[in-house]
BAKOL-247528 format. One record per residue (C-alpha): residue number from 1; residue in one letter; x, z, y. Coordinates in steps of 0.02 Angstrom, whole numbers. Layout:
N
{node NUM, 'A', {X, Z, Y}}
...
//
This chain:
287
{node 1, 'M', {197, -199, -970}}
{node 2, 'K', {390, -231, -900}}
{node 3, 'T', {380, -345, -719}}
{node 4, 'E', {429, -475, -813}}
{node 5, 'A', {248, -484, -901}}
{node 6, 'I', {181, -420, -768}}
{node 7, 'R', {227, -595, -684}}
{node 8, 'E', {192, -698, -822}}
{node 9, 'E', {26, -648, -832}}
{node 10, 'I', {-28, -675, -676}}
{node 11, 'D', {37, -854, -659}}
{node 12, 'A', {-36, -894, -825}}
{node 13, 'A', {-206, -813, -747}}
{node 14, 'R', {-186, -896, -584}}
{node 15, 'A', {-155, -1068, -693}}
{node 16, 'R', {-296, -1065, -808}}
{node 17, 'G', {-391, -915, -792}}
{node 18, 'S', {-501, -800, -705}}
{node 19, 'L', {-394, -800, -514}}
{node 20, 'R', {-409, -986, -486}}
{node 21, 'Q', {-546, -961, -370}}
{node 22, 'I', {-457, -838, -276}}
{node 23, 'V', {-426, -883, -90}}
{node 24, 'I', {-236, -810, -47}}
{node 25, 'P', {-204, -804, 132}}
{node 26, 'P', {-53, -894, 176}}
{node 27, 'C', {88, -774, 198}}
{node 28, 'P', {118, -740, 382}}
{node 29, 'E', {268, -821, 449}}
{node 30, 'L', {352, -699, 545}}
{node 31, 'L', {312, -579, 394}}
{node 32, 'A', {433, -699, 278}}
{node 33, 'R', {563, -683, 413}}
{node 34, 'L', {556, -504, 424}}
{node 35, 'Q', {569, -473, 219}}
{node 36, 'Q', {711, -615, 221}}
{node 37, 'A', {817, -510, 361}}
{node 38, 'M', {785, -328, 276}}
{node 39, 'A', {805, -409, 94}}
{node 40, 'Q', {1012, -421, 178}}
{node 41, 'A', {1137, -289, 123}}
{node 42, 'E', {1153, -277, 306}}
{node 43, 'P', {992, -279, 374}}
{node 44, 'D', {977, -420, 546}}
{node 45, 'L', {948, -293, 684}}
{node 46, 'N', {937, -431, 815}}
{node 47, 'E', {801, -552, 697}}
{node 48, 'V', {702, -396, 685}}
{node 49, 'S', {706, -361, 858}}
{node 50, 'R', {646, -557, 900}}
{node 51, 'I', {530, -527, 759}}
{node 52, 'A', {455, -363, 872}}
{node 53, 'S', {443, -462, 1023}}
{node 54, 'A', {371, -627, 943}}
{node 55, 'D', {179, -549, 984}}
{node 56, 'V', {135, -449, 1128}}
{node 57, 'A', {29, -339, 1027}}
{node 58, 'M', {131, -297, 861}}
{node 59, 'S', {260, -256, 1028}}
{node 60, 'V', {145, -122, 1105}}
{node 61, 'I', {90, -43, 949}}
{node 62, 'L', {267, -20, 928}}
{node 63, 'M', {302, 54, 1075}}
{node 64, 'R', {133, 149, 1054}}
{node 65, 'T', {214, 218, 892}}
{node 66, 'A', {341, 256, 966}}
{node 67, 'N', {264, 372, 1111}}
{node 68, 'S', {157, 456, 1008}}
{node 69, 'P', {190, 647, 980}}
{node 70, 'V', {272, 648, 827}}
{node 71, 'H', {407, 556, 882}}
{node 72, 'M', {440, 583, 1064}}
{node 73, 'A', {534, 746, 1048}}
{node 74, 'D', {662, 710, 1205}}
{node 75, 'G', {508, 675, 1321}}
{node 76, 'Q', {560, 497, 1393}}
{node 77, 'P', {447, 362, 1337}}
{node 78, 'C', {508, 212, 1270}}
{node 79, 'S', {471, 41, 1394}}
{node 80, 'T', {549, -91, 1295}}
{node 81, 'V', {554, -146, 1112}}
{node 82, 'G', {743, -120, 1071}}
{node 83, 'Q', {718, 73, 1137}}
{node 84, 'A', {563, 76, 1023}}
{node 85, 'M', {676, 18, 885}}
{node 86, 'N', {792, 154, 917}}
{node 87, 'R', {693, 273, 912}}
{node 88, 'L', {606, 223, 733}}
{node 89, 'G', {741, 184, 664}}
{node 90, 'L', {761, 7, 570}}
{node 91, 'R', {647, 47, 410}}
{node 92, 'E', {480, 129, 501}}
{node 93, 'T', {489, -36, 616}}
{node 94, 'A', {490, -140, 480}}
{node 95, 'A', {352, -6, 413}}
{node 96, 'I', {244, -24, 585}}
{node 97, 'L', {267, -227, 591}}
{node 98, 'T', {230, -271, 407}}
{node 99, 'G', {59, -177, 438}}
{node 100, 'F', {11, -271, 583}}
{node 101, 'L', {69, -426, 515}}
{node 102, 'L', {-52, -395, 364}}
{node 103, 'K', {-187, -330, 430}}
{node 104, 'N', {-221, -492, 534}}
{node 105, 'A', {-160, -605, 384}}
{node 106, 'I', {-314, -528, 303}}
{node 107, 'P', {-448, -456, 425}}
{node 108, 'V', {-586, -367, 356}}
{node 109, 'N', {-781, -387, 418}}
{node 110, 'N', {-880, -296, 278}}
{node 111, 'P', {-967, -145, 320}}
{node 112, 'Q', {-918, -111, 121}}
{node 113, 'L', {-725, -95, 165}}
{node 114, 'G', {-754, 1, 336}}
{node 115, 'R', {-593, 91, 388}}
{node 116, 'F', {-490, -29, 249}}
{node 117, 'W', {-335, -39, 365}}
{node 118, 'E', {-336, 138, 443}}
{node 119, 'R', {-343, 224, 267}}
{node 120, 'S', {-217, 82, 199}}
{node 121, 'T', {-101, 145, 338}}
{node 122, 'K', {-140, 343, 285}}
{node 123, 'R', {-104, 300, 107}}
{node 124, 'A', {58, 211, 170}}
{node 125, 'I', {106, 357, 266}}
{node 126, 'A', {81, 489, 136}}
{node 127, 'M', {188, 372, 12}}
{node 128, 'D', {323, 362, 134}}
{node 129, 'F', {314, 544, 121}}
{node 130, 'I', {294, 572, -55}}
{node 131, 'A', {431, 450, -93}}
{node 132, 'R', {547, 594, 23}}
{node 133, 'Q', {524, 750, -54}}
{node 134, 'L', {567, 635, -256}}
{node 135, 'P', {739, 579, -290}}
{node 136, 'G', {780, 400, -336}}
{node 137, 'L', {608, 329, -242}}
{node 138, 'S', {643, 215, -112}}
{node 139, 'P', {524, 260, 50}}
{node 140, 'G', {509, 79, 121}}
{node 141, 'L', {460, 18, -49}}
{node 142, 'A', {354, 166, -60}}
{node 143, 'Y', {261, 140, 128}}
{node 144, 'T', {238, -44, 77}}
{node 145, 'F', {162, 4, -92}}
{node 146, 'G', {27, 118, -16}}
{node 147, 'L', {-25, -22, 130}}
{node 148, 'F', {-37, -178, -37}}
{node 149, 'C', {-129, -77, -124}}
{node 150, 'H', {-284, -116, -117}}
{node 151, 'V', {-247, -265, -44}}
{node 152, 'G', {-370, -361, -188}}
{node 153, 'M', {-527, -303, -128}}
{node 154, 'P', {-549, -387, 36}}
{node 155, 'V', {-472, -531, -52}}
{node 156, 'L', {-604, -522, -192}}
{node 157, 'L', {-727, -479, -52}}
{node 158, 'Q', {-688, -655, 10}}
{node 159, 'S', {-659, -776, -127}}
{node 160, 'V', {-785, -724, -256}}
{node 161, 'R', {-990, -715, -224}}
{node 162, 'G', {-1067, -531, -270}}
{node 163, 'Y', {-924, -445, -250}}
{node 164, 'G', {-987, -335, -116}}
{node 165, 'S', {-1120, -304, -241}}
{node 166, 'T', {-990, -240, -352}}
{node 167, 'M', {-916, -134, -245}}
{node 168, 'I', {-1100, -38, -225}}
{node 169, 'E', {-1113, -25, -410}}
{node 170, 'A', {-928, 20, -456}}
{node 171, 'G', {-941, 169, -317}}
{node 172, 'A', {-1094, 249, -391}}
{node 173, 'R', {-1058, 236, -563}}
{node 174, 'I', {-960, 392, -648}}
{node 175, 'D', {-970, 310, -856}}
{node 176, 'R', {-809, 230, -844}}
{node 177, 'P', {-682, 182, -708}}
{node 178, 'F', {-713, 68, -536}}
{node 179, 'I', {-606, -90, -599}}
{node 180, 'A', {-711, -93, -770}}
{node 181, 'T', {-865, -139, -657}}
{node 182, 'E', {-736, -246, -573}}
{node 183, 'N', {-704, -323, -724}}
{node 184, 'A', {-878, -337, -810}}
{node 185, 'N', {-919, -418, -675}}
{node 186, 'H', {-799, -531, -616}}
{node 187, 'K', {-676, -526, -775}}
{node 188, 'T', {-520, -492, -649}}
{node 189, 'D', {-502, -330, -533}}
{node 190, 'H', {-425, -302, -363}}
{node 191, 'A', {-252, -210, -448}}
{node 192, 'V', {-242, -393, -518}}
{node 193, 'V', {-276, -475, -373}}
{node 194, 'G', {-186, -365, -266}}
{node 195, 'A', {-35, -421, -374}}
{node 196, 'L', {-71, -593, -345}}
{node 197, 'V', {-65, -591, -148}}
{node 198, 'V', {104, -480, -165}}
{node 199, 'R', {158, -630, -307}}
{node 200, 'A', {112, -775, -203}}
{node 201, 'W', {212, -703, -24}}
{node 202, 'N', {353, -679, -135}}
{node 203, 'M', {383, -501, -99}}
{node 204, 'A', {489, -377, -218}}
{node 205, 'P', {422, -394, -387}}
{node 206, 'E', {423, -215, -428}}
{node 207, 'L', {273, -224, -281}}
{node 208, 'M', {213, -339, -379}}
{node 209, 'A', {195, -251, -545}}
{node 210, 'A', {154, -58, -474}}
{node 211, 'I', {9, -142, -389}}
{node 212, 'R', {-53, -224, -545}}
{node 213, 'L', {-29, -34, -654}}
{node 214, 'H', {-105, 62, -500}}
{node 215, 'H', {-242, 102, -606}}
{node 216, 'D', {-189, 125, -753}}
{node 217, 'F', {-133, 303, -767}}
{node 218, 'V', {-143, 306, -966}}
{node 219, 'S', {12, 222, -987}}
{node 220, 'L', {121, 357, -871}}
{node 221, 'G', {274, 407, -960}}
{node 222, 'D', {266, 232, -1087}}
{node 223, 'G', {445, 192, -1128}}
{node 224, 'S', {421, 4, -1062}}
{node 225, 'I', {370, 31, -912}}
{node 226, 'H', {535, 58, -783}}
{node 227, 'A', {516, 249, -729}}
{node 228, 'E', {507, 174, -549}}
{node 229, 'L', {347, 107, -569}}
{node 230, 'H', {285, 262, -655}}
{node 231, 'T', {331, 361, -521}}
{node 232, 'L', {243, 230, -391}}
{node 233, 'V', {85, 233, -495}}
{node 234, 'A', {85, 431, -501}}
{node 235, 'A', {116, 460, -306}}
{node 236, 'G', {-38, 333, -268}}
{node 237, 'L', {-122, 447, -364}}
{node 238, 'V', {-79, 633, -272}}
{node 239, 'A', {-72, 496, -110}}
{node 240, 'E', {-244, 430, -141}}
{node 241, 'Q', {-319, 629, -162}}
{node 242, 'L', {-224, 692, 7}}
{node 243, 'M', {-296, 560, 95}}
{node 244, 'R', {-468, 630, 15}}
{node 245, 'A', {-418, 809, 38}}
{node 246, 'H', {-394, 773, 238}}
{node 247, 'E', {-560, 671, 258}}
{node 248, 'G', {-670, 795, 165}}
{node 249, 'L', {-707, 706, 31}}
{node 250, 'D', {-716, 758, -156}}
{node 251, 'A', {-593, 693, -273}}
{node 252, 'D', {-614, 542, -337}}
{node 253, 'A', {-656, 504, -536}}
{node 254, 'D', {-459, 448, -551}}
{node 255, 'W', {-388, 600, -506}}
{node 256, 'K', {-518, 731, -608}}
{node 257, 'L', {-451, 625, -746}}
{node 258, 'H', {-279, 609, -710}}
{node 259, 'S', {-208, 712, -594}}
{node 260, 'Q', {-101, 815, -718}}
{node 261, 'R', {-42, 661, -790}}
{node 262, 'A', {25, 598, -638}}
{node 263, 'L', {82, 798, -576}}
{node 264, 'D', {169, 797, -736}}
{node 265, 'W', {263, 629, -713}}
{node 266, 'L', {312, 672, -536}}
{node 267, 'Q', {369, 866, -568}}
{node 268, 'I', {269, 944, -445}}
{node 269, 'G', {146, 1096, -460}}
{node 270, 'P', {-1, 1158, -344}}
{node 271, 'E', {118, 1263, -221}}
{node 272, 'E', {205, 1072, -192}}
{node 273, 'L', {30, 1005, -171}}
{node 274, 'E', {-15, 1122, -74}}
{node 275, 'Q', {134, 1111, 56}}
{node 276, 'W', {137, 919, 68}}
{node 277, 'D', {-67, 955, 102}}
{node 278, 'E', {-20, 1046, 258}}
{node 279, 'Q', {126, 922, 315}}
{node 280, 'L', {20, 775, 293}}
{node 281, 'R', {-113, 826, 408}}
{node 282, 'P', {-38, 803, 594}}
{node 283, 'L', {29, 644, 517}}
{node 284, 'F', {-140, 584, 457}}
{node 285, 'D', {-223, 623, 618}}
{node 286, 'E', {-97, 534, 718}}
{node 287, 'A', {-148, 362, 603}}
//
């Protein structure tokens, strides 16, 4: 489906279909301001600085990241938000702020989603890294995709009775994909609901479409879908596998079934994948 068709599908399901019961948390005001500041041809650095300074905890995380071993090459610690922004750069600063604001907008307090935001951050880091290795894919868009990819899960958990049990069932079944069990039990899935969150928060249409399609690996290469969406979906599968490898987990069903299709689309081979694994491990450790 094209981006426009996906938007129409989401709007129709929200108006009269399975998404009517889903409660979408409001977009944080600071996140809306950040999106507006970053959307300008010349991003408003002063506005981003004001947003970063608006919450003490957010400022602390920004400076802690800037002072981490991965970033503090000169050995001089940052003591202000401005210094942290200069060291990290505008794009990484915006990514960190987005992650903080998203985590606080959608709290996760359920054992079925243990370490949800930690793993979302790791997925976003992997997406950012992969985007830097590929031509034509925006690292900022890739990072945000990684961060929001599974955001439909906590939203479903808060809105739909029995979804916790569905997650257990879906994780245990080997006869069908995770989202097939979601749809069988609730007539929707976390990919659709994640796209709804992005749509409701007025974020990039490309982000909405990629999240809607992030388990639709069979469509990779379909000429009716924009190439950037294919790249995001394929890179998302690779990022998930690299993250699972770092955590000592077996490959999931999606990787076993569709890894070659994703690697072919990205035009990478086993050697590159092994190099990416080695390069990402210290970044995962920091996250």
